[in-house]
LUMMI-365977 format. One line per field, with one value per residue (C-alpha): residue number from 1; x, y, z. Coordinates in pm, whole numbers, plus 50000, padded with zeros to 5 digits. Example, Ala and Ser with C-alpha at 12.3 -4.5 7.8 and 13.67 -1.06 7.14 Angstrom:
2
seq = 1 / 2
x = 51230 / 51367
y = 49550 / 49894
z = 50780 / 50714
END
This chain:
134
seq = 1 / 2 / 3 / 4 / 5 / 6 / 7 / 8 / 9 / 10 / 11 / 12 / 13 / 14 / 15 / 16 / 17 / 18 / 19 / 20 / 21 / 22 / 23 / 24 / 25 / 26 / 27 / 28 / 29 / 30 / 31 / 32 / 33 / 34 / 35 / 36 / 37 / 38 / 39 / 40 / 41 / 42 / 43 / 44 / 45 / 46 / 47 / 48 / 49 / 50 / 51 / 52 / 53 / 54 / 55 / 56 / 57 / 58 / 59 / 60 / 61 / 62 / 63 / 64 / 65 / 66 / 67 / 68 / 69 / 70 / 71 / 72 / 73 / 74 / 75 / 76 / 77 / 78 / 79 / 80 / 81 / 82 / 83 / 84 / 85 / 86 / 87 / 88 / 89 / 90 / 91 / 92 / 93 / 94 / 95 / 96 / 97 / 98 / 99 / 100 / 101 / 102 / 103 / 104 / 105 / 106 / 107 / 108 / 109 / 110 / 111 / 112 / 113 / 114 / 115 / 116 / 117 / 118 / 119 / 120 / 121 / 122 / 123 / 124 / 125 / 126 / 127 / 128 / 129 / 130 / 131 / 132 / 133 / 134
x = 81183 / 81461 / 81821 / 81803 / 81516 / 81653 / 81945 / 81717 / 81512 / 81810 / 81985 / 81618 / 81670 / 81985 / 81963 / 81611 / 81827 / 82185 / 82311 / 82644 / 82620 / 83014 / 83064 / 82873 / 82907 / 82582 / 82560 / 82504 / 82088 / 82120 / 82366 / 82180 / 81818 / 81936 / 82143 / 81782 / 81615 / 81836 / 81750 / 81399 / 81402 / 81605 / 81373 / 81061 / 81219 / 81321 / 80928 / 80835 / 81098 / 80968 / 80600 / 80817 / 80977 / 81315 / 81553 / 81330 / 81296 / 81734 / 81765 / 81525 / 81721 / 82053 / 81874 / 81747 / 82118 / 82307 / 82095 / 82101 / 82483 / 82547 / 82252 / 82439 / 82794 / 82637 / 82554 / 82891 / 83067 / 82796 / 82851 / 83243 / 83313 / 83719 / 83838 / 83776 / 83455 / 83390 / 83556 / 83460 / 83032 / 83153 / 83257 / 82980 / 82768 / 82956 / 82931 / 82585 / 82528 / 82722 / 82538 / 82211 / 82317 / 82474 / 82144 / 81960 / 82284 / 82089 / 81855 / 82051 / 82201 / 82534 / 82659 / 82464 / 82473 / 82847 / 82878 / 82623 / 82843 / 83162 / 82955 / 82853 / 83260 / 83393 / 83109 / 83290 / 83593 / 83524 / 83349 / 83636 / 83873 / 83610 / 83554 / 83947 / 84075 / 83777
y = 77318 / 77124 / 77218 / 76970 / 77075 / 77431 / 77298 / 77136 / 77428 / 77641 / 77423 / 77387 / 77815 / 77781 / 77543 / 77649 / 78044 / 77904 / 78001 / 77767 / 77855 / 77758 / 77970 / 77657 / 77373 / 77044 / 76769 / 76419 / 76342 / 76674 / 76593 / 76288 / 76362 / 76645 / 76389 / 76252 / 76489 / 76578 / 76255 / 76309 / 76623 / 76435 / 76151 / 76423 / 76619 / 76330 / 76217 / 76578 / 76544 / 76229 / 76468 / 76573 / 76525 / 76437 / 76834 / 76994 / 76622 / 76580 / 76957 / 76941 / 76602 / 76773 / 77043 / 76870 / 76644 / 76948 / 77073 / 76763 / 76769 / 77106 / 77047 / 76748 / 77000 / 77289 / 76959 / 76843 / 77227 / 77259 / 76909 / 77003 / 77341 / 77408 / 77565 / 77222 / 77226 / 77563 / 77507 / 77131 / 77326 / 77609 / 77317 / 77202 / 77465 / 77528 / 77156 / 77144 / 77497 / 77390 / 77024 / 77215 / 77517 / 77189 / 76995 / 77350 / 77317 / 77012 / 77169 / 77377 / 77302 / 77344 / 77667 / 77785 / 77461 / 77464 / 77848 / 77715 / 77468 / 77713 / 77939 / 77640 / 77575 / 77890 / 77939 / 77637 / 77721 / 78077 / 77917 / 77628 / 77951 / 78119 / 77801 / 77719 / 78092 / 78171
z = 18712 / 18707 / 18640 / 18376 / 18251 / 18224 / 18075 / 17768 / 17765 / 17679 / 17482 / 17249 / 17232 / 17140 / 16871 / 16726 / 16758 / 16569 / 16909 / 17012 / 17335 / 17450 / 17794 / 17953 / 17929 / 17875 / 18128 / 17991 / 18017 / 17847 / 17544 / 17546 / 17550 / 17231 / 17007 / 17075 / 16973 / 16612 / 16503 / 16542 / 16387 / 16093 / 16076 / 16066 / 15766 / 15657 / 15566 / 15459 / 15175 / 15047 / 14966 / 14730 / 14367 / 14163 / 14221 / 14532 / 14732 / 14695 / 14743 / 15088 / 15152 / 15160 / 15319 / 15625 / 15574 / 15652 / 15936 / 16074 / 16095 / 16191 / 16441 / 16595 / 16581 / 16765 / 17080 / 17073 / 17110 / 17341 / 17582 / 17532 / 17469 / 17282 / 16940 / 16794 / 16822 / 16752 / 16358 / 16354 / 16319 / 16105 / 15885 / 15961 / 15767 / 15476 / 15416 / 15470 / 15246 / 14961 / 15006 / 14881 / 14602 / 14432 / 14484 / 14339 / 14083 / 13953 / 13770 / 13544 / 13233 / 12982 / 13103 / 13389 / 13542 / 13540 / 13659 / 13954 / 14084 / 13999 / 14268 / 14524 / 14542 / 14569 / 14856 / 14985 / 14992 / 15154 / 15386 / 15502 / 15543 / 15785 / 15956 / 15976 / 16081 / 16257
END
């Protein structure tokens, strides 16, 4: 196997299991291939969401956007490893979780919805604090 193929397979496995690769930087070709793969996965996820209706569709789309944002941040962290890239990845995860949690609150009414949104905001605040402190 070529070095490029090995790198692409390693990136795919790490991204699939949510394990950022920090010890090894991503070569330029692998970076561009990974970005294209993330975009293709996002398009497939959006197409899957198109079959749903109402709030389920909104939740699905928020999840797809969040997964794509996290995957792009992981690729960036692999291509340019740094503490800032790690922080950006943690922020992306917190924001993605928040967006999905907010959409899930959409089916609720009144006090239940207010409490749901409050919990989502608290989780975001905790995630952002974790992102800044590492």
